[in-house]
C-alpha positions as CSV (number, residue, x, y, z in Angstrom):
1,M,51.0,-32.9,-6.6
2,A,47.9,-35.1,-5.5
3,R,47.7,-33.3,-2.6
4,A,47.2,-29.9,-4.6
5,N,44.8,-31.3,-6.6
6,L,42.9,-32.4,-4.1
7,I,42.8,-29.2,-2.6
8,L,42.2,-27.7,-5.5
9,L,39.1,-29.9,-6.2
10,V,38.1,-29.5,-3.4
11,V,38.1,-25.8,-3.4
12,A,36.5,-25.9,-7.1
13,V,33.7,-27.5,-5.7
14,I,33.4,-25.4,-2.7
15,C,33.0,-22.9,-5.1
16,A,30.6,-24.3,-6.7
17,L,28.3,-25.2,-4.3
18,S,28.6,-21.8,-3.4
19,T,27.6,-20.7,-6.7
20,V,24.3,-23.3,-7.3
21,S,23.5,-21.5,-3.7
22,S,23.7,-18.2,-4.6
23,N,21.6,-18.4,-7.6
24,H,19.0,-20.4,-5.6
25,Q,19.3,-17.5,-3.0
26,A,18.6,-15.2,-5.6
27,R,15.7,-16.4,-7.6
28,K,14.3,-17.1,-3.5
29,L,14.4,-13.5,-3.4
30,F,13.5,-12.3,-6.8
31,T,9.9,-14.4,-6.8
32,E,9.0,-13.2,-3.2
33,L,10.0,-9.4,-4.5
34,E,7.8,-10.0,-7.8
35,R,5.0,-11.4,-5.0
36,E,5.4,-8.5,-3.4
37,Q,5.5,-6.0,-5.7
38,N,2.3,-7.5,-7.0
39,R,0.5,-7.1,-3.2
40,M,2.0,-3.4,-3.7
41,R,-0.9,-3.3,-6.4
42,Q,-3.5,-4.5,-5.0
43,L,-3.2,-1.5,-1.7
44,E,-2.4,0.5,-4.3
45,V,-5.7,-0.2,-6.0
46,E,-7.8,-0.9,-2.9
47,W,-6.4,2.4,-1.5
48,G,-8.2,4.4,-4.7
49,Q,-11.3,2.5,-4.3
50,L,-11.2,3.7,-0.3
51,Q,-10.5,7.3,-1.7
52,L,-13.5,7.2,-4.0
53,E,-15.3,5.9,-1.2
54,Q,-14.6,8.4,0.8
55,S,-15.3,11.0,-0.8
56,T,-19.2,9.3,-2.2
57,W,-20.3,9.2,1.5
58,A,-18.5,13.1,2.0
59,A,-20.5,14.5,-0.8
60,H,-22.6,17.7,0.7
61,A,-25.4,16.9,-1.3
62,R,-25.6,13.4,0.2
63,V,-24.7,15.2,3.9
64,A,-27.8,17.8,3.1
65,K,-29.9,14.7,3.0
66,I,-29.5,12.7,5.2
67,A,-29.4,15.6,7.6
68,R,-33.5,16.9,5.9
69,E,-34.4,13.2,5.7
70,R,-32.8,11.2,9.2
71,L,-32.2,14.1,11.5
72,G,-35.1,16.7,10.1
73,M,-32.9,19.4,10.1
74,K,-33.6,22.9,7.8
75,A,-31.9,25.6,7.1
76,P,-32.5,28.4,9.4
77,A,-34.5,31.1,8.1
78,P,-32.0,35.0,7.1
79,G,-33.2,36.4,10.3
80,Q,-32.0,33.7,12.2
81,I,-28.3,33.8,10.5
82,V,-25.8,35.8,12.9
83,A,-23.1,36.5,11.5
84,V,-19.5,36.5,14.0
85,E,-16.4,38.6,13.1
86,G,-13.4,37.2,14.1
87,G,-11.1,39.4,16.5
88,K,-7.2,40.0,16.2
């Protein structure tokens, strides 16, 4: 009888330690999940800012202004424009 009680005690202690270990692992994983979700939100904000910046840099008016000021480009005269039609 004493031997059976000892075995049951060992099994109970092992179960208790497993429960504590599982709870610790779950808390650790949950903390890591929250950290990664926060990082994801930060990256989404940065992505939105980069898209806005790209649209600003690629705006037609800005490109035209730089072409005129820095590159000395100008629109061609009406007589210099040739329309080309694509054939099938």
